[in-house]
N, C-alpha and C positions, 0 to 999 in steps of 0.2 A: 322410747326411753330417753328422758332428758337428763343431762349431766350438769351439775352445778359448776359454773366457771367463775372466774374472778369478778366479772361484771355483776353476777348474781350475788356473790358474797359481799360485794361492796354495798348493794342494796340492803342486804340483811344487816350488815354492820352499821349502816346509817340509822337503822331502827334501834338495834341493841345498844349502840354507843349513847344514844339519847336517854335510855332508861335510867341509869347506866347498868349494863351487865358486862362484866369482865370477859373479854374474848377468850381467855384461857378456860373459862367455865363452860364454854359452848362445845358441843360436838355436833357437826353437821354432816350427815351422810352425803356422799357425792351423787347419789341417784335420787332424783325427784320422784315422789310416789303419791298416788291418790290425791286426797284432799289436803295433805300435809298434816303434821301433828307436832306437838310439843310434849316431851316427857322427861322425867328425871331418870338418869341411869343409876345402876347399882352403886357406882362410885360417886354419885352426887352431882354429876355434870348435867347440864341442860342439853338434851338432844332435840334439835330442831330439824325435822324432816320437811323439806319444802315441797309444796304441791306440784304435781305434774301439769303445769299450765304455762301459757305464755304471759299471762297477766298475774303477777305476784302481788299487785296492789291490795286486793281485799285481804289476802292472808297476812301481809306485812302490816296492814292497818289494825288487824286483830291481834297481832303478836304481843304487844305489851300486856293485854288482858290475859292472853293464854299463858304467858310467863308468870304473871302474878298468881294464876290459878294453880300452877304446879309448885309454886313457892320456891 
């Protein structure tokens, strides 16, 4: 089980800040799971579950498209 730390959050913010997505609109579970996913919560926040992998590059590269897909 991998846990999201500040280094990983900084990698995520580097992508979301460029889009731009307000950091307050994000919800990121602390446990990394499966292939990762992006969903909208009932309260309208964007939930980004990071994949359980050492190489976040492919997921982060696809993140802007995934975020656009959930609107």
